[in-house]
C-alpha positions in Angstrom: 85.1 95.6 98.6 83.3 93.0 96.8 83.9 93.4 93.1 80.7 91.8 92.3 78.5 94.7 94.0 81.0 96.8 91.9 80.1 94.7 88.5 76.7 94.9 89.3 76.5 98.8 89.2 77.8 98.4 85.4 75.1 96.2 84.4 71.1 96.5 83.7 68.4 96.0 86.0 67.6 92.4 84.5 71.1 91.3 84.8 72.8 89.8 87.8 76.5 89.3 88.4 76.6 85.7 90.2 80.1 85.9 91.4 83.3 87.8 90.3 87.0 87.4 91.1 90.1 88.8 90.4 92.4 86.6 88.1 95.5 86.5 86.1 94.6 87.3 82.2 97.4 85.4 79.9 98.2 86.3 76.2 101.3 85.9 74.6 102.9 84.5 77.9 102.4 88.0 79.3 100.1 88.5 82.3 97.7 90.9 83.6 95.1 91.4 86.2 91.7 91.2 85.2 88.0 90.9 86.7 86.3 87.9 85.6 82.5 88.0 86.1 79.6 85.4 85.4 76.4 87.3 84.5 73.0 85.8 84.4 70.2 87.4 82.6 67.0 85.3 82.6 68.4 82.0 81.7 71.5 83.3 79.5 74.9 83.1 81.2 77.8 85.2 80.0 81.4 86.0 81.1 82.5 89.4 81.2 86.1 90.5 81.6 87.0 93.7 83.1 90.3 95.9 83.5 90.5 98.0 86.5 92.3 101.3 86.5 93.5 100.4 89.9 94.1 97.0 91.8 92.3 96.1 94.0 89.2 97.8 92.2 87.5 100.1 94.9 84.7 101.8 92.6 82.8 100.8 89.5 84.1 103.7 87.9 87.5 101.8 88.0 86.1 99.0 85.5 86.1 98.8 82.2 84.9 96.1 79.8 87.2 94.0 77.8 85.2 91.6 76.3 81.9 89.4 76.8 82.3 85.7 76.1 78.4 84.1 76.0 78.2 80.4 77.5 77.0 78.6 74.5 76.9 75.0 73.5 80.5 75.1 71.9 82.2 76.6 74.7 85.1 74.4 76.1 86.9 74.6 79.4 90.4 73.1 79.5 93.0 72.9 82.3 96.1 74.4 80.7 99.1 73.2 82.4 100.4 75.5 85.3 98.9 78.4 83.8 95.4 77.5 84.9 92.4 77.1 82.6 91.4 78.0 79.1 87.9 78.7 78.2 87.2 78.7 74.2 84.1 78.9 72.2 83.5 80.2 68.7 83.1 83.7 69.9 86.5 84.2 71.6 89.0 82.4 74.0 90.4 83.1 77.4 93.6 81.9 79.2 93.4 82.7 82.7 95.2 81.9 85.7 92.7 81.4 88.8 93.4 82.0 92.4 93.6 79.3 95.1 90.8 79.3 97.3 86.8 79.0 97.8 86.1 82.0 95.3 87.4 79.7 92.6 85.6 76.5 93.5 82.5 78.8 93.7 83.1 80.2 90.1 83.9 77.1 88.6 80.6 75.3 90.3 78.5 78.2 88.6 80.3 77.8 85.4 79.1 74.1 85.5 75.5 74.9 86.6 75.2 77.6 83.7 76.4 74.8 81.3 73.7 72.7 82.8 71.1 75.1 82.4 71.9 75.6 78.7 72.0 71.6 78.1 68.5 71.3 79.6 66.9 73.9 77.8 64.4 73.2 75.0 63.8 75.4 71.8 65.9 78.0 69.8 69.2 78.8 71.2 69.7 82.3 72.8 70.8 85.0 70.3 72.3 86.7 73.2 71.6 90.1 71.7 71.4 91.7 75.2 75.2 91.9 75.1 75.5 93.9 72.0 75.1 97.0 74.1 78.7 96.2 75.5 80.3 94.8 72.6 78.7 96.7 69.8 78.6 101.0 71.0 76.9 101.6 67.4 73.5 99.9 68.8 72.8 102.8 71.5 69.8 104.5 70.8 69.0 108.0 72.4 71.4 107.7 75.1 69.6 104.5 76.4 72.3 101.8 76.3 69.3 99.1 77.0 67.2 100.6 74.3 67.7 97.4 71.9 68.0 94.9 74.8 65.4 92.4 73.1 65.1 89.0 72.2 65.9 88.1 68.6 66.0 84.3 67.8 67.2 84.8 64.1 70.0 87.3 64.9 72.2 83.8 65.8 74.5 83.0 62.8 72.3 79.8 61.7 68.9 78.2 62.2 67.7 75.7 64.8 68.7 72.9 62.5 72.3 74.0 61.8 72.7 74.7 65.7 71.3 71.3 66.3 73.6 69.7 63.9 76.5 71.0 65.7 75.8 68.9 68.8 77.4 65.6 69.5 77.8 63.4 72.6 80.5 65.4 73.7 78.2 68.4 74.0 76.1 66.4 76.8 79.2 65.9 78.9 79.2 69.3 80.2 82.3 71.4 80.2 84.4 69.0 77.8 87.1 69.3 80.5 90.3 67.6 79.1 89.0 66.7 75.8 89.6 69.8 73.6 91.6 68.6 70.6 92.7 70.6 67.7 90.9 70.1 64.5 93.9 69.2 62.8 94.7 66.8 65.2 98.3 68.0 66.0 99.6 67.4 69.7 97.5 69.8 72.1 100.3 71.8 73.2 99.8 75.3 74.8 100.1 77.3 71.5 100.6 81.2 72.1 97.6 83.1 72.6 97.9 84.7 69.6 97.6 82.0 67.3 94.6 80.2 69.0 93.1 82.7 71.3 91.7 85.5 69.0 90.1 87.9 71.5 88.4 90.5 69.4 88.7 92.9 72.4 91.6 93.3 74.7 92.8 96.0 77.0 96.5 96.8 77.2 98.7 95.7 80.0 98.9 99.1 81.4 95.2 99.6 81.6 95.7 100.6 85.2 97.3 103.8 83.8 94.8 104.7 81.7 90.8 105.9 82.0 88.1 105.1 79.7 88.4 108.9 78.5 91.9 108.3 76.8 90.6 107.6 73.4 94.0 108.3 71.8 95.9 105.7 74.0 96.9 102.7 72.0 95.9 99.1 73.7 99.1 97.5 74.6 98.2 93.8 73.8 96.0 92.8 70.9 95.9 89.3 69.1 99.3 89.2 67.5 102.6 87.6 68.2 104.7 90.1 70.4 108.4 90.1 70.9 109.9 86.9 72.0 113.1 88.6 72.8 111.5 90.9 75.3 109.5 88.2 76.5 112.2 85.7 77.1 113.4 88.2 79.9 110.5 89.9 80.9 106.9 89.6 82.1 104.6 92.5 82.6 104.0 93.7 86.2 100.6 94.4 87.3 100.8 94.5 90.9 102.8 92.9 93.5 99.9 90.5 94.5 99.2 89.3 91.1 103.1 88.7 90.6 103.1 86.9 93.8 100.3 84.5 92.8 102.3 84.1 89.3 105.0 82.3 91.1 103.5 80.9 94.5 105.8 79.4 96.9 103.8 76.0 96.5 103.5 75.9 92.7 101.4 72.8 92.7 98.6 74.3 95.1 96.6 76.3 92.7 97.1 73.8 90.0 96.4 70.6 91.8 93.1 72.7 93.4 92.0 73.4 89.6 92.5 70.0 88.3 90.6 68.5 91.3 87.7 70.9 90.7 87.9 69.7 87.2 88.1 66.2 87.6 91.6 65.9 86.3 94.7 64.1 87.4 97.6 66.7 88.3 99.9 66.9 85.7 103.6 67.0 86.2 105.0 70.4 87.0 106.7 72.2 84.0 110.1 73.8 84.4 109.9 77.5 83.0 108.3 76.3 79.9 107.2 79.5 78.6 110.6 81.2 79.0 112.3 78.5 77.4 110.1 78.1 74.3 110.6 82.0 73.7 114.3 81.4 73.4 114.2 78.6 71.4 111.9 80.3 69.3 114.1 83.2 69.1 116.9 81.0 67.9 114.7 79.7 64.9 113.2 82.8 64.3 114.5 83.0 60.6 112.3 80.2 59.9 109.1 82.3 60.4 109.9 85.8 60.4 109.6 88.4 57.5 110.4 91.9 57.5 108.4 95.1 56.5 109.8 98.6 55.9 108.2 101.4 57.9 108.9 105.2 57.8 109.9 106.8 61.1 109.8 110.5 61.6 111.6 112.1 64.4 111.7 115.9 65.1 113.0 118.1 68.1 112.5 121.5 69.1 113.5 123.7 71.9 110.6 126.1 72.0 111.8 128.4 74.6 108.9 128.5 76.5 107.0 130.0 73.7 103.3 129.8 72.7 102.7 127.9 69.4 102.0 130.6 66.9 103.2 129.4 63.5 102.0 126.6 61.3 104.2 123.4 62.0 103.6 121.8 58.4 107.1 122.9 57.1 108.6 121.0 60.2 106.3 118.0 60.3 105.4 117.2 56.8 108.1 118.2 54.8 107.6 115.5 52.0 104.8 114.2 49.9 104.9 110.5 51.5 103.7 110.1 55.1 105.5 108.6 57.8 104.1 105.7 59.5 105.2 106.6 62.9 105.9 110.3 64.3 108.1 110.8 67.5 107.9 114.4 68.4 109.9 115.9 71.2 110.0 119.3 72.8 111.9 120.9 75.3 111.7 124.1 77.4 107.8 123.7 76.6 106.8 126.0 79.6 109.5 127.9 81.5 106.9 129.2 84.0 107.3 128.9 87.7 104.1 126.5 88.2 105.8 124.2 85.3 108.7 123.9 87.3 107.5 123.6 90.7 104.2 121.8 90.3 104.6 120.2 86.9 101.3 122.0 85.7 101.3 123.4 82.1 98.6 124.7 79.8 101.2 124.7 77.1 100.9 120.9 76.7 97.5 121.0 75.1 98.3 123.9 73.1 101.5 122.3 71.5 99.7 119.1 71.4 96.9 120.8 69.2 99.4 122.3 66.9 101.2 119.2 66.1 98.1 117.0 65.2 97.2 120.0 63.1 100.4 119.6 61.2 100.6 115.5 60.7 100.7 114.6 57.1 97.3 114.9 55.4 97.7 111.8 53.4 97.4 109.7 56.6 95.0 109.2 59.7 97.2 108.9 62.9 96.5 107.7 66.6 98.3 109.1 69.4 100.4 106.0 71.0 101.7 107.9 74.1 102.0 111.4 75.6 104.9 112.1 78.4 106.0 115.3 79.9 108.3 116.0 82.5 108.2 119.7 83.4 109.2 121.4 80.0 110.3 118.1 78.2 107.4 116.6 76.4 107.2 113.4 73.8 104.4 112.6 71.6 104.3 109.4 69.6 101.7 108.9 66.9 101.2 105.9 64.3 99.4 105.7 61.2 95.8 104.4 61.8 96.4 101.0 59.6 99.4 100.3 62.0 97.7 100.5 65.2 96.5 97.1 65.3 100.3 95.9 65.2 101.4 98.0 68.2 101.7 96.4 71.4 103.4 96.8 74.7 103.4 100.2 75.2 104.8 102.1 78.1 106.7 105.3 79.2 109.1 106.9 81.9 110.9 109.7 82.7 114.3 110.6 84.7 114.8 114.0 86.1 118.3 114.7 86.5 117.9 118.5 88.0 119.3 119.2 91.3 119.1 116.2 93.6 118.3 114.3 90.9 114.4 114.8 91.3 113.9 118.4 90.0 112.4 118.1 86.3 114.1 121.2 84.6 116.5 118.8 83.0 116.2 115.0 82.3 114.8 112.9 79.9 111.4 111.0 78.8 110.7 107.8 76.8 108.1 106.0 75.2 108.6 102.2 74.1 106.6 99.8 72.4 106.5 96.9 69.8 105.5 96.9 66.1 104.8 93.4 65.3 107.7 91.6 66.6 110.3 94.9 66.5 110.7 96.9 70.0 111.2 100.4 69.6 112.3 103.1 72.1 112.2 106.6 71.6 113.9 109.0 74.1 113.6 112.9 74.3 116.1 114.5 76.6 117.4 118.2 77.5 120.6 118.1 79.1 122.6 120.7 81.2 123.1 124.0 79.7 126.3 126.4 79.4 129.3 126.2 77.2 131.7 124.6 79.3 129.3 122.0 81.1 130.1 119.2 78.6 131.0 117.1 82.0 127.5 117.7 83.4 125.7 116.8 80.1 127.8 113.6 80.0 126.7 113.0 83.5 122.9 113.8 82.5 123.1 111.0 79.7 124.5 108.5 82.2 121.9 109.0 84.6 118.8 109.0 81.8 120.5 105.8 80.2 121.1 103.9 83.6 117.9 105.0 85.5 115.1 105.0 82.6 113.2 101.9 83.5 110.3 100.4 82.1 108.4 99.2 85.2 105.4 97.5 83.1 108.2 94.6 82.7 109.7 92.5 85.5 112.4 93.0 85.6 112.4 96.5 84.3 113.5 97.1 80.7 116.2 99.3 80.0 116.6 101.7 77.1 119.3 99.4 75.5 117.2 96.5 75.8 115.2 97.6 72.7 115.9 96.6 68.8 115.6 100.2 67.5 116.4 103.3 69.8 115.9 107.1 68.6 117.6 109.5 71.1 116.6 113.0 70.3 116.4 116.5 72.0 118.3 119.3 73.2 121.4 117.8 73.9 123.0 120.9 74.5 126.7 120.3 73.4 128.4 123.2 72.0 131.4 124.0 69.9 134.8 124.2 71.9 138.2 125.8 71.0 136.8 128.0 68.4 135.9 131.7 68.6 132.7 133.0 67.5 133.6 134.9 64.4 135.5 131.8 63.0 132.2 129.9 63.8 129.9 132.4 61.8 132.8 132.4 59.1 132.7 128.6 58.5 128.8 128.6 58.4 128.4 131.2 56.0 130.8 129.3 53.8 129.0 126.2 54.6 132.1 124.4 55.9 130.1 122.3 58.2 132.6 119.6 58.1 135.3 121.6 59.6 133.3 123.2 62.0 131.9 119.7 63.2 135.5 118.8 64.3 134.8 121.5 67.4 131.5 119.8 68.3 131.5 118.7 71.9 129.3 115.6 71.1 131.4 114.3 68.5 134.6 114.8 70.6 132.8 113.1 73.5 131.5 110.0 71.4 135.2 108.5 70.7 135.7 104.9 70.3 136.7 104.3 73.9 133.9 106.8 75.4 130.8 105.4 77.1 129.0 108.6 75.8 126.1 107.4 73.5 128.1 104.1 73.1 126.8 102.5 69.8 124.5 105.4 68.6 125.0 106.7 65.1 124.4 110.3 63.7 124.2 111.0 60.2 126.7 113.7 58.7 125.4 117.1 59.7 124.8 119.4 56.4 122.8 122.3 57.8 123.1 125.4 59.8 123.5 125.0 63.6 120.2 125.0 65.5 121.1 127.4 67.9 121.3 130.3 68.9 119.0 132.7 67.3 117.5 136.1 67.9 113.6 134.9 68.2 111.4 135.8 65.5 114.3 136.1 62.9 117.0 133.8 61.2 119.8 135.9 62.8 122.5 135.0 65.1 122.1 135.6 68.8 122.4 139.5 69.1 122.0 139.8 72.8 124.7 140.9 75.2 125.6 137.3 75.7 126.2 136.9 72.0 126.1 133.2 72.3 127.9 131.3 69.9 126.1 129.2 67.3 126.1 125.2 68.0 124.1 122.2 67.1 122.4 121.5 70.6 119.4 119.9 68.8 120.4 116.4 67.6 118.8 113.1 66.3 120.9 109.9 67.3 119.8 106.4 66.4 120.9 102.9 67.4 119.8 99.4 66.2 119.7 97.1 62.9 117.8 97.6 59.8 117.6 101.3 60.1 118.1 103.8 56.9 118.2 107.3 57.5 116.9 109.2 54.5 117.5 112.6 55.6 118.2 115.0 58.6 118.1 118.5 58.4 116.7 121.6 60.5 113.5 123.9 59.3 114.5 127.6 59.3 111.0 128.8 58.5 109.8 128.2 62.3 111.2 131.2 64.0 109.3 131.6 67.3 112.2 130.1 69.6 116.2 130.8 69.8 116.2 127.4 68.5 115.4 125.9 64.9 113.4 122.4 64.9 115.4 119.6 63.7 113.8 116.5 61.7 114.8 113.4 60.3 113.3 110.2 58.5 114.3 106.7 58.6 113.3 103.6 57.1 113.2 100.6 59.6 112.8 97.1 58.7 110.7 95.3 61.3 110.1 91.6 61.9 106.6 90.2 61.0 105.6 86.6 62.0 104.4 84.2 59.5 101.7 82.3 61.8 101.6 79.4 59.8 105.4 78.6 59.7 105.5 79.9 63.4 102.8 76.9 64.3 105.1 74.5 62.9 108.4 75.5 64.5 106.4 76.2 67.8 105.1 72.5 67.7 108.7 71.1 66.8 110.3 73.2 70.0 107.6 71.8 72.3 108.4 68.3 71.3 111.9 68.7 71.8 111.3 70.6 75.2 109.0 67.7 76.4 111.8 65.1 75.7 114.6 67.1 77.5 112.6 68.0 80.6 112.0 64.1 80.9 115.7 63.4 80.8 117.5 66.3 82.5 117.3 68.6 85.7 118.6 72.3 85.7 122.2 72.4 86.6 124.3 75.4 87.3 127.9 76.7 88.7 128.5 79.9 90.6 132.1 81.2 90.2 131.9 82.5 93.6 129.6 81.9 96.7 130.3 84.7 99.0 131.1 88.6 98.5 132.6 90.9 100.8 132.6 95.0 100.1 135.3 96.7 102.3 135.1 100.3 103.1 131.8 101.3 101.8 131.3 104.7 101.6 128.0 107.0 101.4 127.0 108.1 97.7 129.7 105.9 96.3 128.6 102.4 94.8 130.8 99.0 94.8 130.1 96.4 92.4 131.2 92.8 91.9 130.2 90.3 89.6 128.6 86.8 90.1 128.9 84.5 87.1 126.3 81.8 86.7 127.0 79.1 84.2 124.8 76.8 83.0 126.3 73.1 82.9 123.3 71.2 82.0 121.5 70.3 79.3 118.5 72.3 79.6 117.7 76.3 79.5 117.7 77.5 83.1 115.9 80.3 84.6 117.1 81.9 87.8 115.7 84.6 90.0 116.7 86.3 93.3 113.8 85.6 95.5 112.4 87.3 98.7 113.6 85.3 101.8 110.7 84.3 104.4 108.8 87.5 105.6 110.7 89.8 103.6 109.1 92.0 101.1 112.2 92.1 99.1 115.1 90.1 97.6 117.6 92.3 99.4 118.1 95.1 102.0 118.0 98.7 100.3 121.7 99.3 99.9 122.0 96.1 97.7 120.9 95.5 94.4 121.5 92.7 91.6 121.1 92.9 87.8 119.6 91.1 86.4 117.3 90.2 88.9 115.8 87.3 86.6 117.0 85.9 83.5 117.3 82.5 81.5 120.7 80.8 80.5 120.9 78.7 77.4 123.0 75.5 77.7 126.7 76.1 77.5 126.6 79.7 78.2 126.8 81.9 81.5 125.3 85.2 82.7 127.2 87.7 84.6 125.1 89.2 87.6 126.2 92.5 88.9 126.0 92.8 92.7 126.1 96.7 93.8 126.3 98.1 97.3 125.3 101.4 97.2 124.3 103.3 100.4 122.0 106.3 100.0 119.5 108.3 102.0 117.6 105.5 103.2 120.1 103.4 104.6 123.0 106.0 105.9 121.2 106.9 109.2 120.6 103.1 110.1 124.2 102.2 109.4 125.7 105.2 111.2 123.9 104.2 114.3 124.7 100.7 114.2 121.0 99.8 113.6 122.2 98.0 110.4 125.2 96.3 109.0 126.6 95.5 105.7 125.1 92.1 106.0 122.5 90.1 103.8 122.1 86.9 102.1 121.0 86.6 98.5 118.6 83.6 97.6 119.3 82.5 94.0 116.4 80.2 93.1 116.5 77.9 89.9 113.1 77.4 88.2 112.8 73.5 88.6 115.9 72.9 90.8 117.5 73.8 93.9 118.4 77.3 95.7 121.7 78.7 96.5 122.4 81.1 99.2 125.2 83.9 98.5 126.2 85.7 101.7 127.2 89.5 101.3 129.1 91.0 103.8 131.0 94.5 104.2 132.3 97.2 106.2 130.6 100.8 106.2 132.8 103.9 107.0 130.6 106.5 108.9 129.4 109.9 107.4 128.0 112.8 108.5 125.5 112.4 105.6 123.1 110.4 107.3 123.9 111.5 110.9 121.4 113.0 113.2 121.5 116.9 114.0 121.6 115.8 117.8 124.8 113.8 117.1 126.3 116.2 114.6 126.2 119.1 117.3 128.1 116.9 119.8 130.9 116.5 117.5 133.5 119.1 117.5 136.1 116.9 115.5 135.3 115.1 112.0 133.4 112.2 112.3 136.5 109.8 111.0 138.1 110.8 114.3 135.1 109.8 116.2 135.4 106.2 117.8 132.7 103.7 116.6 131.4 103.4 119.7 131.2 106.7 120.7 129.3 107.4 117.4 126.8 105.0 118.4 126.2 106.5 121.6 125.6 109.9 120.0 123.2 108.5 117.7 121.4 106.9 120.3 118.0 108.7 120.9 118.0 111.6 123.8 121.9 111.6 123.9 122.0 115.1 124.0 119.8 115.3 127.7 122.1 112.7 129.0 125.4 114.1 127.6 127.8 114.6 130.7 131.1 116.4 130.2 133.6 114.8 128.4 137.1 115.6 127.5 137.3 114.3 124.2 134.0 116.4 123.2 136.1 119.3 123.5 133.2 121.9 124.7 129.6 122.6 124.8 127.5 121.4 121.7 127.3 123.7 118.7 124.1 125.7 117.8 124.1 124.3 114.4 126.3 121.4 112.9 129.8 122.7 111.9 129.2 120.6 108.4 126.0 122.7 107.7 127.7 126.0 108.7 130.7 125.2 106.5 128.3 124.7 103.2 126.3 127.5 104.0 129.0 129.8 104.7 130.8 128.5 101.5 127.7 129.5 99.5 127.2 132.7 101.1 130.9 133.8 100.2 131.0 132.2 96.5 127.6 131.8 95.5 125.3 134.3 96.6 125.0 136.3 93.0 125.4 132.7 91.1 122.6 132.1 88.5 120.9 128.7 88.4 122.0 128.3 91.9 119.7 125.3 93.3 118.6 124.8 89.8 121.4 123.1 88.2 122.8 120.0 89.6 126.6 119.4 90.7 129.1 116.7 89.5 128.8 113.3 91.4 132.8 113.3 91.5 132.8 116.9 93.4 129.9 115.9 95.9 132.1 112.8 96.6 134.8 115.2 97.4 132.7 117.3 99.5 131.6 114.4 101.5 135.2 113.4 102.2 135.8 117.2 103.2 133.2 117.1 105.6 134.0 113.7 107.1 137.7 114.2 107.5 138.1 118.0 108.0 140.5 118.2 105.1 141.0 120.6 103.1 140.1 123.8 105.0 138.1 125.2 102.1 135.0 123.1 100.7 136.0 121.9 97.2 133.8 121.9 94.2 131.7 124.4 92.2 128.8 126.2 94.0 126.4 124.2 92.3 127.8 120.9 93.7 128.2 122.5 97.2 124.5 123.5 96.9 123.6 120.1 95.9 125.7 118.7 98.8 123.9 120.7 101.3 120.4 119.5 100.1 121.3 115.9 99.9 123.0 116.4 103.4 119.7 117.9 104.6 117.6 115.0 102.8 119.9 112.3 104.9 118.9 113.7 108.3 117.3 110.8 109.9 114.8 113.1 111.8 114.3 116.0 109.4 115.1 119.8 110.3 111.3 119.9 111.2 110.6 116.7 113.2 108.0 114.2 112.4 105.7 114.7 115.2 104.9 118.3 114.4 104.7 117.6 110.3 100.9 117.7 110.3 100.6 120.5 112.7 103.0 122.3 110.5 100.4 121.6 107.3 97.5 123.0 109.3 99.4 126.3 110.0 100.6 127.1 106.5 98.5 130.2 106.0 99.1 131.9 109.3 102.6 132.9 110.3 101.8 133.4 113.9 100.3 129.8 114.3 103.2 128.5 112.5 105.8 130.0 114.8 103.9 128.5 117.7 104.3 125.3 116.3 107.9 125.4 116.0 108.2 126.4 119.8 107.4 122.6 120.5 110.4 121.5 118.4 114.0 120.8 120.1 116.3 123.6 120.3 119.0 122.3 117.8 116.0 121.6 115.1 114.9 125.0 115.8 118.5 126.7 115.4 119.1 124.8 112.1 115.6 126.1 110.7 116.3 129.5 111.8 119.6 129.6 110.1 119.0 128.2 107.0 115.8 130.3 106.6 118.1 133.3 107.0 120.4 132.1 104.7 117.5 131.6 102.1 116.2 135.2 102.8 119.7 136.6 102.2 119.7 134.7 98.8 116.7 136.5 98.0 117.9 139.8 98.7 120.2 139.2 95.4 117.6 137.7 93.2 118.3 139.9 90.5 121.6 138.3 90.2 120.8 134.6 90.9 117.3 134.6 89.6 115.8 133.2 92.6 112.3 133.8 94.1 110.3 132.9 97.0 107.9 130.2 95.3 110.6 128.2 94.1 112.9 128.3 97.3 109.6 127.8 99.3 108.6 124.7 97.3 112.5 123.1 97.0 113.1 123.5 100.8 109.4 122.5 101.7 110.7 119.0 100.5 113.7 119.3 102.6 112.2 120.6 105.8 109.0 119.0 106.2 109.1 115.3 105.3 106.1 112.9 105.9 106.8 110.5 108.9 108.9 107.7 107.8 109.2 108.8 104.2 112.8 108.4 103.8 112.6 104.9 104.8 110.3 104.5 101.7 113.4 105.4 99.1 114.9 102.2 97.8 118.0 102.3 95.9 116.3 99.9 93.7 114.0 102.5 92.3 117.0 105.1 91.5 114.7 107.0 89.1 112.0 107.8 91.7 110.6 111.2 91.4 108.4 113.3 93.7 104.8 112.5 93.6 103.4 115.4 91.8 99.9 114.6 92.9 101.0 114.7 96.4 98.3 117.0 98.2 100.7 118.0 100.9 103.1 119.4 98.4 101.8 122.9 98.4 101.2 122.9 102.1 104.9 122.4 102.7 105.7 125.0 100.3 103.2 127.6 101.6 104.8 126.8 105.2 108.0 127.7 104.5 107.0 130.6 102.3 105.7 132.3 105.5 109.3 132.1 106.9 111.0 133.3 103.7 108.8 136.4 103.4 108.9 137.3 107.2 111.8 137.7 109.8 111.7 134.7 112.3 112.3 135.3 115.9 111.2 133.8 118.9 
């Protein structure tokens, strides 16, 4: 839809949108997508800049106004190197990247016309009071935003004479293209937007994620310098389209068009200037950086699904001096089925209200971000005075429950930058139970490796922050000590002796990767778990759980001092006690005057280098072979790129022609994009990992382990890196049609025969082969083995299909199914349960075929109609569905022991049995933290369809 028509709906009747186009808005070398509109009212013109909650913008409600820049006599339009155009005036500044094409030509032409109208006009200059209703909300009167839309000739900052005195011969030349010289006569380098582009109103780079009603959400970008370390590696991701235009195939095309339109000679292309400058500036930061100390409060509490009923002041405001930042984490916020299945919870608002009522009374606070994954919630606040210095806000979540998608366990995180120091807060709830320390370790590894802040390109990891706080119910218990000894040591306050038995302390050894590099203050408070709710007494239930320090606060980074670390025993609603800690953190603050001087010096040096040298690198290897790749078992090799030249080199793995990704789904590299300083090298991890999306294609022979990576040097040449390998076929990813015809393990089936079995229609074309050893099975033997094992050993297991298995055990189960050895399926029942779900997820055609997907959803409320739909599916698919439903009904007969219910199983297996057509192929190993879409309108229908067959006996 034409954005001009959408902008028109946001304007008053007297105002006209002449043109609107999608542009790249650049600030602090970071780019976001905006909509730039040229608006006319009578003979006045102004530039309106809008953010959109989605790109492309489809409705006027998507648009929110960022700033308005009147077109006055002092307005300048200057070509800005390869970034595009800089529009400056006394009221504000814009640094824009304009797209190539007729719309840009038209916009510049209309801008020129508006200047001509202005320069030819006589009389007093316009006060532009009509824009006040957009820039000054306080002028609204009686709900009418146009009530004060009047002309006031004296509202302008000066008289007619003063205005006329500001004119000179240059004013008569139109746009002053290429003639904008700084007042101090310093060279006209592209200064960072923070120093010379003081936009008074800017939206955050994540505006697409927030609506106008999110009054408490902080803007991500303001007019302050932000984080050269992050910027040296990253650029915010806005949309694929905008990113493509940011690095066009022909980098000169857009710029040439712009300079031609503006009447300028086309300048020499630059070589990743912005990235290089950030690196050089970071090297010299001591010349322009000061430090400022801020107080950070971290709190964590597992509330055991309880509603708030106590004043939280003792926890959140324990001393007289208020903190500058609050990071408050909850676990088990809501234990209801609705929260677990559909991620819906009314408790979120209840607990948020209680938190805000307990924040320190001596300060006013603004919420930076709230993020929740089922019952894991993290809220971050900053004091109002600090708000303007907080930038680049983002949040993410990683579930670690069953199949790595259920959110009953996992982590959430919020990141942002204060002044020039990046912060990351992680709140996690790891696997429970006394002896499950290995699962807790696995949960930590999954959260740490999969948490990616996708606002940045490439996505930012937890470890790439200056200051990290990791809080939550980490669930590590006390080992090798009986409960009576535990309580005895607690009563004597001999916490140091007790702490030697702490599992987290034992796991954080010098050679361990568990919370490597993190610190924890000495614990001098009673274990925070487990209490009888409503009291300070230890667990008196039948399970008689031993006390433990489950709830922890860890930190990582420099310039951090921990002031105290304790628990709050006065809050008794849960079986956990809340834990709290206060830190003093030294943050880096930019001195803009000193920064400017260093910046100018760096730019001069970079100009000389660019004129004398070209980027040069050396690769230690030019091809890679991955042998015997297995499903669910990644292989990693390392490519070392050395910068042998005199310039910093920015490299990126780019898409091949007509491809929408730099590699096939089973292949990833890390980092995808980076910069190497002269004399240094960068190690790039090349990983081959076959998951659900690729397994079927590799089994059938439709895909092979072959690809070519294109390594592009900015301003230099491309390198081509071939990737080859061999894949060992697995039953994971094989079709039901092929599986029921295989009587022997898949590793004993010749590859040529396997390809024939995977061919569509192989069952109908099947003739008697001696090697097939009999007629097809009713259901695949692999599914039978997994279900039979669970039926014998896990029918009464609590948390079945809720607690994830171990990766190592799932691999053992894979090998058992693929080789037939050993006879008994290895691993715990939780690992077998997860293996069953993964097996079903990997089916190229789901249990209920794609072609009846929509019919199943349409019949989800009528059991008779639903059975009729299933009459149209192949017999072997119907057999598997009936067999699995019978197993699930058997599980429900033991619900008192295993805690399962119809709604949970229906929701879980609804995602397994019914998949939207081709949905499996949308899963990409590069997005390993992908979660189910909780806004999927089909989710409840899938669950309702399966629910019919769990509550009714299914026969033909």
